[in-house]
Structure formats: structure tokens, C-alpha cells
N, C-alpha and C positions, 0 to 999 in steps of 0.2 A: 307871282305878283298878284296879291289878293288871293283868290281861289283859282286863278288861271295859271296853267303851266306854260311858261314861255320857252320856245325852242331855243336851245343853245347848241351851236355847232362847235365841235372841237377840231381845230386845225393844227397839225403837227408838221414842222419843217426841220429837217436835219441838214446841217451844213458843216463843212470842215472848219476846224478851229479848236481852241482849247475847250475841253469838256465842260459844259455848263448847261443847266436847264433853266429856262426863263418862261414864266407864265405871265401873259398879258391879257387885258380885257377886264379890268377892275376886279381882280380877285381879292376876297377878304382873307383874313389870317388862316382860316381853316383850309381854304383852297390853296394858298401858297404852301402850306405844310403837306399838301397831297404829294408833292414831288418826292418827299422822303418815304411816304407810305408806298407810292408806286415803285420807286427804285428797289425797296426791300422786297416787295411782293414779286417783282419780276425776277430778281436774283434768286429768291428762295423757291421759285417754281422752275428753275433751271433755264430761264430765258436769258438772252444776252441784253444787257443794258447798253445802248450805243455810247461809245466814248467819243461823242461829237457835240457840237453846239446844238441844243434842242430848243426850239422856240414853239411854245404852245399858245395858241390864240383862242380865247373864249369869245365867240361872236354871238350877239352883237356886243361891240366893245363898250357901249355906253350904259350897259345894264350891270349893276353890281351883282357879283356872284358870291354866294356864301354856302357853307356846309361841306360835307364830305361826299355828296352825291356824284361829284364829277370824277372820282378816283377811277372807276371802271372804264368810262370812255377815254380818259387820258391814257390809261395803260394800254388799251386796245389801239389807240391812235399811234402810240410810240411803236407798238409791235407791227402795225401795218406799215408805218413809214420806214421801218427798218426791214421790211419784207419777211418778217418771221411768221406772219399770218396773212392770208389773202385779204385784199381790200375791196374786191369787186362787189361783194354783197353787203357791205356795211351800211349802205344807204337804205337797206330794207328794214333796219332795226332802229329802235330807240333804247339807249343804254342808260342805266342809273344804278348806283351802288357805291358803298364805301368799302375800301379794301383794308383787310388786316395785313400785318407784315408777312404772314405766311401765305397770302393769296386768298384767304376766305373772304366771302362777301358778307357785310353786315347790313342790317336794315336801315332805311333812311325814312324821313318824313316826306309827305307829299306825293306818295306813289300813286294814289288814286287820281288826282288831277293829271298826272303824267300819263296814266293809262288812257284817260279820256282823250288827251291830246294825241296820243299814238293812234287811237282808233280813228280820229278825225283825219289824221295824216296817212291812214292806210298802211301803218307800219306795225311790226311785231314789237312788243315791249319786253325787254330783257331786264329783269328785276331780281334782287336778292330773294333767296328761297323763303325767308321769313315774311317778306312783303307780298308773296304770291296770292295769298287768300284775300288780302285787301285789294290788290289790283284785279283779281278775278271777279269782283263785284260788277265791274263794267262788262256789259254784254257786247259781243261783236268785235272783240279785240283778242289777238293771239298773245298769250302770256308764256314766256320762257323763264321758269324759275331756276336760278343758278346758285349753287353753294360755293363754288370755287372758281378762280380765274381760269384754271385748266379746263373746266367743264365747258365754258363758252368758247374757249379757243379750239377745243376739239370739235365743237359744233360748227364753228365757222370753217374749219378745215375739212368738214364732212367726214370726220373719223367716227365720232360718237354723237349722233344727233340727240338733242334734248327733247324730252317728251313735253308737248304743250300741256299747260295747266287746264284742268277742267273747271271752267268758270260758270257752271250752271248753278247759280245761287239766286235765291229769292229773298225779299225782306223777311226778317224774323216775325212770326205771328204769335208765338206763345208768350203772351203777356203775363200769364199767371205765374210763371216760374221766375220772373224778374221784377215784378211790381207788386207792392203790398195791396191788399184788397180793401175796398170801401166798407165791407161788412165788419171790419175790425172796429169801426167807429161807432160808439154807442151814443144814442141821442142825436142832438144837433140836426134835426130834420130840416130846419130852415137853411142851415149852411149847406147841407147836402143838396138841397134843391138849387141853391145858387151855384154850386159846383157843377151840377148837371147843365144848367143854362149856359154857364161860361164855356163848358166843353162843347156844347152843341153849336154855339155861334162863334166860338173863337174869341170870346170877350175877356178883357182884363178884369181881375178880381182883387178886392182889398177886404181882408177880414180884420175886425177889431174886437178885442175881448181880453179879459184878465188872463194871467198866466195859467197854463194847465188846462185850458178848455178844449184843446185839440186842434188848434189852428195849423200847426206844422203837420200834424197827423193827417188832416184833411188835404192839405196841399200836396203831400207826398203821394197821395193816392189818386191825384187827378190824371197823371199819365195813363193810368189803367182804364179810364173811362173815355179817353179821347179816341176818335176814329183812327183806324190804321193808316199809316202813311202810304201814299202812292209810291210806285217805284221811283218816279222822278224826285219826289220829296225826300225819300230815303237816300237817294244818291247825292242830292244837294247837301243834306245834313252830314253824310259820311265824308264828303269832300272837305267841309270845314274842319271836321275832327281830324282828318288825315294830315292837315298842315299844322295842327296844334301841337304843343310841346309834349302833351301826355299821349299823343298818338291816337289811333283808332282801333277799337276792338271789333274785328270782322265777325266774331262769333255771335254778336248780338245786334248786328246792324239792322236797321228798320224799326227799332224801338225808339219812340220819341224821347229826346233827351230831357233830363231834369237837372237843372243847374241851380245851386244854392250857395252863392258867394257869401262870405262873412261880411258883417257890416263895416269892417275896417278896410274893405276893398277900395282901391283908388279908382278914379275915373278911367285911367288907362286900362286897369284890370277889367272894368265893365265893358267898355266899348272897343278896346284893342289899341294897339300902338306899338311903339318901339322904333329904333332906327330902321329895322327891316320889319314893317308892320305885320303884326300877328293878330289873329282874331281874339276878341275879348269875350266875356261871358254872354253878351247879347247875341253874338254870332254862334257861339258854341251851343246856345239854346235854340238855334234856328229850327223851326217846325216843332218846337217843344215848349217846355215850361221854364221860365226864369222866376225862381222863388226868392223873394227878398224878405227874410225874417227880421223882425225888429226894425221896421222901415224907418222910423224917425231917428234911429241911431246912426244911419248912414249920413255921411257928410252931405250937406244940402247941395253943394256944388256938384257932387258926384251924382246925386239923384237927377239934377237938371239935365245931365248929358243923355238921360234916357228919353227925353221928350221927342227928339228928332227920330230916332229909330222906331219908337212906338208908332209914329205916324207914317213913316216912309217904308219901313220894312227892310232897310239896308243902312249901312254905315260907311261913310267915306273917310279915309284917313289920309291926310296930305302931309308929305314930307318934302324936303328940298330936292331929294333925288328922284322921288316918284310918288305916285298917288295910288292907293290900293282901296278897292271896294269889296266889302264883305256883306253877305246876306244876313239879315237880322229880323226875320219874320217870326218873332217869338210871342208867347202869351205870358203876360205879366201876372203873377200871383204874389200878393204881398200880405204881410201880417204885422200887426202893431198892437200895443197896449193902449187903453183909453187915456192913460195919464202916466207920469213918470214912475209912480210906484206900481201901477198896473191894476189897481183894484177899484177904480172909480165906477160907481153904479153896480158893483157886484152885490147881488141880492143875497148871497150865501154868507157874507160877512161885511163888516163895516170898518175895514182897516185903513181905508184911504184917508190921508191927511193932506193931500195936495191942495193948494190954493187955486182959485180960478185963474190967476195969472200964470201959475206954473203949468196948468193944463193947457191954456192958450198958447204959451211959449212952446210947449212940447209938440202940440199938433201943428203949429205954424212952421215946423221944420219941413213939412211937406207942403210944397207950394200949391197954390190954386191951379195953375196951368197943368201940373202933373196930376192932381186929383181929377181934373177935367177929362183927362185921357184914360181914366179907369172907369169902366162901364158899370161895374157892380160894387157897391159898398155895403157890407153886411156886418152885423154884430154877432159875435159868437160868445154867448153868455155862459156862465157856469151852470151845470146841470145838477139839480138835486139828486142825491144818491138813490132815492127811491124811484126816480124816473129812469135812472140808468139801469136799475135792476128790472124794471118793467119792460125795457126795450129788448125783447128777445128775438123778434122777427125783423131781421135787417136785410136789406137788399145788398147783393154782392155787386162787384164792379161789372161783371159780365151782363147782368140784367140792365143796369143803368147804361152801359155802353151800347147795348142794342137800341135803346131809345135815342141815344145821341147820334148813332150812325144813321138811323132813319131820318132824323131831323136834318142832319148834314146833307144827306142825299137830296132832300127836298130843296135845300138852298142851292146845291150845285146844279140841279136840273133847272132851277128858276133863273139863275144868273151866273153860273159857273164859278162861284166863289162863296165863302162863308159870310155870314151877315156882318161880321166886324169889319169887313173890307168893302162894304157897300159905299158907293159914292153918292153925291147929292142927287144926281139924276135917278140912281137906283132907288134911293129912299123915297123920292117923290112918286116913283112908279109902283113900288112894292110895299110901301109902308103907309098907305093911305088910311086916314081915320074918318069916322063919321063926324058930322057937324058937332054932335054932342061931345064926342071924345076930344075933338080939337079944342073945344072950350074948356074941357076938363084939364087938358094938358097945358093950355095957356095959363089957367088959374094956378096950377101947380108950379109952373116955371116962375110965375110972379111971386107967389107966396114963399117959395123956398129959395128964391134968389139965385136960380140956376142960369148958366150961360147958354149961348146959342149952340156951342159944341155939346153941352149936356143934353140939350133938346134933341139933337140928332142921335145921340147915344141911347137915349130913352126909347126912341123909335126903333133903333136896331135891336135892342134887347126885347122890346115888345114883339118884334117880328120873329125872334128866336123862340119866345114863349109860345107864340101862335104855331110855329112849326112843330114844336114838341107836342102840342095838342092836335096837330094835323088839321089846323084851321086855315082856310084859304085867305081869310082876312083877319085883321087885328081887332079883337073884341075888347069891350070895356074892362073885363077882368084881366086880360093880358096887359093892357096899358097900366092899370092900377098896380098890378104886381111889379111892373117895371119901375114905376115911380118910387116904390118903397125901397128900391136898391140904390138910393142916393143918400145914404145915411150921413156922410160927412160934408156934403155941400148944402149948407143951410145958412140962412141969414143969422148973424149973431145977435 
């Protein structure tokens, strides 16, 4: 339910009567079909399938059950009820797994939240062998990896004990082998500076420029300059990915996710949904980057659903049967063209033939409230080829990341959170300006037509720039640089 693993108790009752197997407790189709998988698995492993009336209750009865993860505990319940295996130690374990017809165990989704719940309940987790590495991410829990139904039965009968899985794993730290380097980008020093500020303070970023200027290239290199995730953040991100349809790759856990949905994605694809709510792109990007390329090409109603998770850091999906909540503390990085054809204001050519009305209509696809929630707006212009050839000395991601980590540590020591999460009281305390700078900011707000939310975001960005400069207070240069990062919020 959401990212929480709800305990489900399998109760099995055998009684005299015509042979029949009945599953109750709101089972979905895949759960109802488990009776045929379990029957075949038991017979093919030389166990006796009871020729009695078998009632299987999945408690709690009012919680819908779906998927094949109940196959293994149902099979063990039938074997225990028919006294083919001992039942006195079953309460010490949590079982999950889908059975093949020959008794092999197949991997399932959501093993990581299940392992967390097993640890909290002080029980050992019995999981399919292919899920062991995923479950092993959780420290402090005993993992029993199982390949076949006979293996766990031999273990319960104390014939052949299963060796505990070694779950001594730490978050992945080798960014270089998985993320492209910032040194690949030639020129665009202003954009690289904005990228560094966004990474240091956790700020949202919007890049606008003609096609081929490197907007996507810049965005794809941002995960490489972000600070490493803490173990708790890595576990939260892994938990969301564990319940997703594509599953979770335990080999690279701890690397910040980078999600880039196509502009034809629906609102449900972005924020999550379904009859059994599944996480959307905003949750799959938790503690990472959500990159929206060609931002105005997204449906306007789809973009509006981003406003709440950007502010709150989570998304709640309500359905008639239940309500699920998913974390969504992501960093939004977006890219767009300046006009429908893409070449408005391009100094290297004069191909744009878009009218003023077309440009206004194109940019109005992004609402003011959404723009208000993006801290940094920058232009990424075309670079003359001679400038690209001159740009030989380029900083790599490791160098920039070192400065970003230093600035983030200053923020965490000051108020235990990055600057983008500062509240009003935090801003009043840590983002104070001199009288001269306050008048400068008031003048800028009035002349540029910015909102009160933009006023707060300018102060947050100023605080991040000051942290990068290791300055205890916000200086005039920091404030002026922050004001320049509001390119799209202007009086018309």
C-alpha cells in the first residue's frame, strides 16, 4: 500500500467434504489462479495435495490482494495444515514468492519494503533467490534466499538449513562508471554555473535555447555533480523502485535516479495511479532528477499536476478502495525552445519566422504558477564554433561535485536541510539582507513583475550562491546573480 508492506496472514483450514480449494479475502485474478500453480508445484515435488475441502483466508479480509507473491506462503500453509511439514516455527518467518509449476521460486516486486517490515517485526525474510540481493540492502534483517520449494521445506524440517544471505552492502559511490561527465560539454559556462547552483541548493532549473545548444546534454550530467545520497535516502529511493513495474537494479543502488519521460506522457504516468496505485515518474525520481525535455509540448493539464509534489515532496493517490502515498522529493530540470520553430533570438542565424502571437501562445503553455515554482531560469544560446574550439580547459564533474558537497554540508550544518526546503522562518533567519540590498530586491521585484513566491526563491538561490562562495552572509553580488536567473518571469 504505497511504499508500505502490509502484513498479510495466510490461514488454511482443512475439513471433510468434496475436494475443493477456496481462497477468500478479496483476492484478485492472479491470486485466485495461485491455486493451480500451488497444486501443480506440490504434486511435482512429490508432496500430497489434500483431497479435502481447503479454505484459505488472506487476512485482513478488507485489503485487496494482487500478484503472485502469495504462492509460497499458501503452499506452506497447505503443507503445514496437512502435517507434511512442522508448523511450530512458521511464525518466525515472513514468506514471499511466486511458484513455478515445478516448484521453482520466481522473483516478485516489492521485496525491499517486505524486508523492511520483516526487520521491524523481528522475523526472518524468506525470498526468491533472485530477490536476495535486493532484500539484502536492508541492514539488520536475516535473509533466506530460496530457489525451490523443497529447499525451504528441508530448512523448516531442519534437514538442510539454508545459509543466510550476506547483506553487507553500502550505497554505490562510483559515479564515473554510470554517469556522463560535465567535461564533455564545450562552452555554456553560464549554464554550467546555473547547474552547479541548482545542484548545491537542490533548486529546480529551466533551460531555454535553440535546438542543439546542449540543454539535454547538460541535464543528463547533473546527477554526476549532486552530493551522494545518505543511506536513508538511498533506501527510500530503492523502496520506490522496488514496487515499480521495471523493478530495481541492486547492482547500482545509491545512485541518484534520472528520469526523462516523453512529452506524450499522461498525468497518471507522471504522478502515479491505477486501480492499485503505482508510483509515477515524480516518485521514481525521488531524491534524483526529473528531466522534462520540450516542456511546452507536454499537455498543460499534465504539467499542472506537478505543482503540488514540487511544493510538498510527496504525492497522495486516492481511490475508492484505498489511499496510497508515495514520496516525490525530486529536482525538476526542464528544457524548452524559445519559440515554436526554436530559433528566436539565435545570433548564429536568422531563420525564425514566428509571429509575436505564436511565441506568446507557445510560452503560455507553461502556466505562471508552475514557472513560479522553478528557481532558476536561464538561456542556453548557440555557441560560435570558434568559441567551442577555444574551450579546451573544462572542469570535470568531480571538481564541480566537490564544491557542491562543500556547499551542501554548510546548509546541513546550518539548518539540517538544503536551501530549497527552507521555510519562511528559516529564510527570515538565514537569508537576511542589508538595507541597500533589500531596496535593490524590492526594485527588481517591482520592475520585473515577480510574485511573492519568486521573492522567496530569489533569497534561497542567493543563500546557495553565498554558500558556494563560503560567505556567512548574502552579499550584493550574490543577490544580483540570483535575480538574473528569473529570465521567463517578466512583465510583458
